[in-house]
C-alpha positions in Angstrom: -14.6 2.6 -6.8 -12.4 5.6 -7.5 -12.7 5.2 -11.3 -16.5 4.9 -11.2 -16.9 8.2 -9.3 -14.5 9.9 -11.7 -16.6 8.7 -14.6 -19.7 10.0 -12.9 -18.1 13.4 -12.4 -17.1 13.5 -16.0 -20.7 13.0 -17.0 -21.6 15.9 -14.9 -19.5 18.2 -17.1 -22.4 18.2 -19.6 -24.3 20.2 -17.0 -21.7 23.0 -16.9 -22.9 26.5 -16.7 -21.5 29.7 -15.5 -18.1 29.1 -13.8 -18.5 30.7 -10.5 -16.9 29.0 -7.5 -19.2 28.5 -4.5 -18.5 27.9 -0.8 -19.5 24.8 1.0 -18.6 21.1 1.3 -16.9 19.2 -1.6 -15.6 15.8 -2.5 -12.6 15.2 -4.7 -11.1 12.1 -6.2 -8.1 11.6 -8.4 -5.2 9.6 -9.9 -1.6 10.4 -10.5 2.1 9.5 -10.7 4.8 9.5 -8.1 8.6 9.6 -8.2 10.9 8.8 -5.3 14.6 9.7 -5.1 17.6 7.4 -4.5 18.2 6.8 -0.8 20.4 4.9 1.6 19.2 1.9 3.6 20.9 0.9 6.9 20.6 -2.3 8.8 21.8 -4.0 12.0 21.4 -7.2 13.9 22.4 -8.9 17.2 24.4 -11.7 15.6 27.4 -13.3 17.4 30.7 -14.1 15.7 30.7 -17.3 13.7 33.2 -18.8 16.2 30.6 -18.2 18.9 27.8 -19.9 17.0 27.2 -23.1 19.0 25.2 -24.7 16.2 28.3 -24.5 13.9 30.9 -24.8 16.6 29.3 -26.8 19.5 32.7 -27.7 21.0 33.9 -24.1 21.2 37.0 -24.7 19.2 39.3 -21.7 18.6 37.0 -19.6 20.8 38.4 -16.3 22.1 37.2 -13.7 24.6 34.8 -12.3 22.1 32.3 -15.1 23.1 32.2 -14.2 26.8 29.8 -11.3 26.4 27.0 -10.4 24.0 28.5 -8.6 20.9 27.9 -5.1 19.6 25.5 -4.9 16.6 26.5 -6.1 13.2 25.9 -3.1 10.9 25.6 -2.6 7.1 24.5 0.0 4.6 23.6 0.2 0.9 22.8 2.9 -1.6 19.5 2.2 -3.5 18.2 3.9 -6.6 14.9 5.8 -7.0 11.5 4.4 -8.1 8.3 5.4 -9.8 4.7 4.5 -9.2 1.0 5.5 -8.9 -1.2 7.3 -6.4 -5.0 7.5 -6.0 -7.0 9.2 -3.4 -10.2 10.8 -2.1 -10.7 14.0 -0.1 -13.6 15.7 1.7 -13.3 19.4 2.4 -14.9 22.7 2.9 -14.4 25.9 1.0 -15.0 29.4 2.3 -13.8 32.3 0.2 -10.2 31.9 -0.7 -9.5 29.2 1.9 -10.1 25.4 1.7 -9.6 22.9 4.4 -9.9 19.1 3.8 -9.2 15.6 5.1 -7.4 13.5 2.5 -6.7 9.8 2.1 -4.4 8.7 -0.6 -2.7 5.4 -1.5 0.6 5.2 -3.3 2.7 2.4 -4.5 6.3 2.8 -5.7 8.1 0.1 -7.6 11.9 0.0 -7.0 12.9 -3.5 -8.1 16.3 -2.4 -6.9 19.3 -4.4 -5.5 22.7 -3.2 -4.5 25.9 -4.3 -3.0 26.1 -4.1 0.8 28.8 -2.0 2.5 29.8 -3.8 5.8 30.3 -1.4 8.7 31.1 -3.5 11.8 34.7 -4.5 12.3 34.1 -8.3 12.8 32.3 -8.8 9.5 34.4 -6.3 7.6 37.6 -8.4 8.2 36.0 -11.3 6.2 34.6 -9.3 3.3 37.6 -9.3 0.9 38.2 -13.1 1.0 35.5 -15.1 2.9 32.3 -13.3 2.0 31.8 -13.5 -1.8 28.3 -12.1 -1.9 26.5 -9.4 0.1 23.5 -7.8 -1.6 20.1 -6.5 -0.7 17.3 -4.3 -1.8 13.6 -3.4 -1.7 10.6 -3.7 -4.0 7.0 -2.6 -4.0 6.8 0.2 -1.4 3.2 1.0 -0.5 1.7 3.5 1.9 -1.8 4.4 3.2 -1.7 8.1 4.0 -4.1 10.3 6.0 -3.6 14.0 5.9 -5.2 17.3 7.0 -4.6 20.0 4.4 -5.3 23.7 4.1 -5.2 25.7 0.8 -5.2 29.3 -0.3 -6.9 30.0 -3.7 -5.8 32.9 -5.8 -8.8 34.5 -7.6 -8.1 35.5 -11.2 -11.7 36.2 -12.0 -11.6 33.4 -14.6 -12.4 29.7 -14.6 -8.7 29.0 -13.7 -7.9 29.2 -10.0 -4.3 28.5 -8.9 -3.6 27.6 -5.3 -1.0 26.6 -2.8 -1.4 24.4 0.3 0.2 22.4 3.0 -0.7 19.4 5.1 0.4 17.1 7.9 -0.5 13.5 8.7 0.4 9.9 9.0 1.6 7.3 6.5 1.4 3.6 7.1 4.3 2.5 5.0 5.6 -1.0 4.1 7.9 -2.5 1.6 9.3 -5.9 0.6 13.0 -6.2 1.8 15.5 -8.8 0.9 19.2 -9.4 1.7 21.5 -12.3 0.8 24.9 -13.0 2.2 27.0 -16.0 1.0 30.5 -17.3 2.0 33.0 -18.6 -0.4 32.4 -22.2 -1.5 36.2 -22.9 -1.2 37.1 -24.0 2.4 40.6 -22.6 1.8 39.1 -19.1 1.5 37.5 -19.3 5.0 39.5 -17.2 7.3 37.3 -17.6 10.4 38.6 -21.0 11.4 41.9 -22.9 11.2 40.3 -26.3 11.7 39.6 -27.9 8.2 36.4 -29.5 9.4 35.0 -26.1 10.6 36.2 -24.4 7.4 34.3 -27.0 5.4 31.2 -26.6 7.5 31.1 -22.8 7.0 32.1 -22.8 3.3 29.1 -21.9 1.0 26.8 -21.1 4.0 24.2 -18.4 3.4 22.3 -15.8 5.5 19.0 -14.7 4.0 16.4 -12.2 5.1 13.2 -11.7 3.2 10.1 -10.0 4.7 7.6 -7.3 4.2 8.6 -4.6 6.8 6.3 -1.8 8.0 6.3 1.4 10.0 3.9 4.3 10.8 5.4 7.6 9.8 4.6 11.2 10.7 4.9 13.5 7.6 4.1 16.7 5.9 3.4 17.8 2.4 3.6 20.9 0.3 0.9 21.3 -2.5 0.5 23.5 -5.5 -1.8 23.4 -8.5 -4.7 24.9 -10.3 -8.3 24.0 -11.0 -10.6 24.8 -13.9 -14.2 25.4 -13.1 -16.6 23.8 -15.6 -19.5 25.0 -13.5 -20.2 26.3 -10.0 -20.1 22.7 -8.8 -17.6 20.8 -10.9 -13.9 21.5 -11.3 -10.9 19.7 -12.9 -7.9 19.9 -10.6 -4.2 19.5 -11.5 -1.9 19.2 -8.5 1.7 18.7 -7.6 2.8 17.5 -4.2 6.1 17.0 -2.3 5.7 14.7 0.7 8.3 13.9 3.3 8.2 11.6 6.3 10.3 10.9 9.4 12.8 8.1 9.5 11.5 4.6 8.6 12.5 2.1 11.2 11.2 -1.5 10.8 10.2 -4.0 13.4 12.9 -6.5 14.2 12.6 -9.8 12.3 14.3 -13.2 12.4 16.5 -14.2 9.5 15.0 -16.7 7.1 18.3 -18.5 7.6 21.5 -17.6 9.4 24.7 -19.3 8.1 22.4 -21.9 6.5 20.6 -22.7 9.8 17.8 -21.2 11.8 18.0 -17.6 13.1 19.8 -18.6 16.3 23.4 -19.3 17.6 22.3 -21.7 20.4 22.8 -19.2 23.2 19.2 -18.4 24.0 17.0 -15.9 22.1 16.8 -15.4 18.4 19.0 -13.4 16.1 17.0 -10.4 14.8 17.7 -7.8 12.2 16.3 -4.3 11.5 16.5 -1.8 8.6 15.9 1.9 8.5 16.2 4.9 6.2 16.2 8.7 6.8 14.8 9.5 3.4 11.2 8.6 2.5 10.4 11.6 0.3 8.4 11.5 -2.9 7.0 13.8 -5.5 3.7 13.4 -7.2 1.5 14.9 -9.9 -2.1 14.1 -10.3 -5.4 14.9 -12.0 -8.7 14.9 -10.1 -12.3 16.0 -10.2 -14.0 18.0 -7.5 -17.7 18.2 -6.9 -19.0 21.1 -4.7 -22.3 20.3 -2.9 
């Protein structure tokens, strides 16, 4: 749909005449590239200590006071690299003199294809990291967002077909991405420090905890815009625009683990074990080319 309208607008360039901008309603459609910076991803869950896992340790062997009350959250973090992608959008607006106001929708997708080692933050899990946990990685892929913004622009008149401008906007972004994390204990029972009992050591050795899901959140954000348009006629303009967009913290819904220590996302104490991830940094920069038609 977007490409068809752009082609239709390109055909309208053959009708170009005197380049005089006019006031009134306009429609604008375009495509572009986006770049997102590196960022940190934090996660937590409500898991119990492995000793308190009644599926693994139904007889409560070697259990201490830590199993008497619900634990504090398990916490982890990881540093992820940046990504690149595409954006496309449509806007309807109104121009009067040097000022334009518009409502804009744009879709962007950023491919990260990124995985990184996890830094364990909670004391219970941290004590097992050097010997017992041989793998702890995670990452994201394919971040997508549907964005709805209200923008206002100021156009600088150069008395020529070129019109530079600056602008700002505020709106919402429905953002989602595919998240994965994989934890694995050492296959050698002798490396398992959680238990003293050989049977329990063997039961835990090689067990995995896996989380894979598409996570989403609705984010409030703002954007700063700058660019220039070239008037082919009093109705048709070619627009080149830069944007910097930033949103508030992403905080996912809580999800069950796909598997927890190689069993379902439970420890046999009632309720499910759920995890959540978040990041403070959801910025991106974009550059795009679009066509505007003034009615």
